[in-house]
N, C-alpha and C positions, 0 to 999 in steps of 0.2 A: 825721343824726344830731346828737343835741348828743354829744360826750365827758363823760362821767363827771365830769372834772374840772370843771364849768362851775360855777362859783365860786356864780350864784345858784341854780342847781337842788339845791346842796348844801345849801346855807344853807335853802333852802326846805323839803327833806326833813327835817332833820335838828330843825328845828321844829315839823314835822307830827307827824314819828314820835314825838316825847316828850310828846303830847299826843293819842294815838291810843287811849286804852280804851276797851272797847264798853261801849254801855249796858244792856245786859242778860247775865245769865250767859251762859257760852259752855261748850261741853261739854271743853276741855282747856287746860292751860296746860303749853307747851311749854320745858321750864328746862332750858335750854343748860347744859353743864359751865363750869366756870369753875376758874380757879386756884387754889391754896391761898391760903386768906385771903380769899377774895376772893366767898366762897360765899354768897348772898341767899337763905338759910334763913326767917330770921324774918321778911323781907318776903313769899316763896309763903307761907308759915303765917298772913300776914296777910292775903295776899288771897283765903285758900281760906274761914280760920273767920271773919273776923268783917267781911270784905266783896263774902262769895260772887262772886267773879269767875270762878270756873271749877268745874266740878265732879270733874274728873282731875285728878292730874299726872303729868306725862311725862318720866322724866329719861331720859338715856343709860344704856343697859349697860353700857358701859364698867367696868374696873378700875382707870382712870385711869392706864394706861398710852403711851409711844409707838405709834405704829400699827407699827412694825416691829422694836419690842425688847423685853426682856422684862422692865421696869421696873414693875409695878404700882403705883400712886401717884404714879409719877414728874411726869405733869403735871398731876392731881387728883386728888383723892382714894376718887372711883370710886362706883357708883352704889349697893351697900351702905351705903357711908358717909351717905352724902347719903340714903339711903332711912331708915336709925336716928336720924338728925339732923332729920329733918321729925316722923319719928312722937314725939321727945323732945317737938317744941313742938305737938303735938295733932292732927299728921295721923294722918287713921288709914292704913295698908297697903293698905285695900280699894281706897281712892281713888289711891294709887300704884303706876304702870305705867315697864315698862321696857321701851325699845329695845333690837335687839341692838345691840353696842358700834359706835360710831361714834368717828374720830378725828379729825376738825375741824368745822369748821360747815355747809358743804359735806354732810358726811356725816351728821352729825346732821340737816339739814333735810329730805333726802331719807328718813332713817330714822324723822322725827316724820310729816313728810306720808303716809307708807305706812301708817303705823299706824293714824293717823286714817281713809284711805280703809277699810281693811280694820275698823275699829268704824263706819262710817258718817256719824263727825263732820261738820261742817257750820261749824264755831266754832270756834277758839280765840286764847290772846292766845299770844304771844312774852314770857319772861320775862328781862329783862337788865341790865346795866349804863345809862346811860345815855349813854354815848359807845360803846357796843358794839351796839345796839341796831337800827340803821339798816342797819349790817350783815345782823346776822340777819335782819332783814328782807326783804333784798336775797334772801338766800338763800334763805327758806322761797318767795318767789315763785319765784323760779326754779327751787326743787326742783315748784311744783303745775303750773308749764309743763312742767318734762322729763317727770313721772309724769301727768298727762292727769287731775290732778284738782283741780276749783277748791273751796276754800272761803274763808269770811271770816277771816282774821287781823287782830288788832291787836295793839298792842305795848305792853307794860308796864313800865317801869323805875321804881328812887326815887327822890321825889323829893328827897331829903335824902343827899348821897353824900359821907361823910368823905375830901375830894380826895388829903389828904397823908397818908391812910393806907399803910404801904408792902403792897404786895402782888405776888403773881408775874405777870408776863406772860402771853399767849397759849403754849401748849404749853408753859410751865413756863419761861418765858424768865425772865430777870433780874429781882430783886425792889428796885423802885421805887416811890415814891410813884404813887400811882391817876392825878393828872394826870398825871406822865411818860408814862401807856400809851394817851395821846389820841391823838398826832401816827401815832404806829406805828399806831393802829385804824384811820386813815384812808387809810395806807399800803397797807394788806391790803384794803380796798375796790378798793381800783388795781391792788394783783397782782392778787386775784381775778377780775376782771374779764379781765386779761389770759391766764391760765392756761385757767380753766377754758371762759372765754367762755358763762358760761349766769348769769352775774348781771345782771339786766335794766338797761340804761342808767335813769338815774333818767327820764326822760320817761314810761319804758312804768311804773314803781312807779306813778306819779301816775295812770297811767290805771289802774291795778289799783284805785286809793285810791280813785278816783271810779264806777268799777263795780262796790266790793263789797258794799253793799249791797242790789244784784238780786242775787245770788247767797241761792237757796234752802233753806230752811231744810231 
């Protein structure tokens, strides 16, 4: 098998994931938690209200704390604040669903797919920033494999990003220009693969993309 660091595969996967929108409305959007200052509420509201990309919005039910600390809001603002921000932008509370609390991308992906299975959903979009959407997609495919539930998942990211905006990194890490978080994100793909042994290597992701449209609604 090819190593996940294969430069050609990484480049091909990045290009593909950044142009992966669905052609019809999907059941839900999986809106991954984001560090303070890097939220995508306006983008999510536009996807729902103007572009009709999804029927539901699913967010992490955490209060934004670190996994083993009593520090609500330390990593991100939390589910209640996010739901409130989405409602302020016109997204009805009736379409906002919360998963049980999750504390990293892998846990979020498992929680999203578990909820999708419970609801009988067969299609979804992942919402994230361009530099993070590949890792989110890898985790989603891994979660489907782990839980034995397959659905059509696509990825959406903003087409315009303020790369020099100061934002906090993953898990509330240091505040840097968004562009400075790109290479650390690549490193997280590598470390997640080694630690969890769940992320599919890129050729398996390509196979998922190839077979995705065969998944029945």
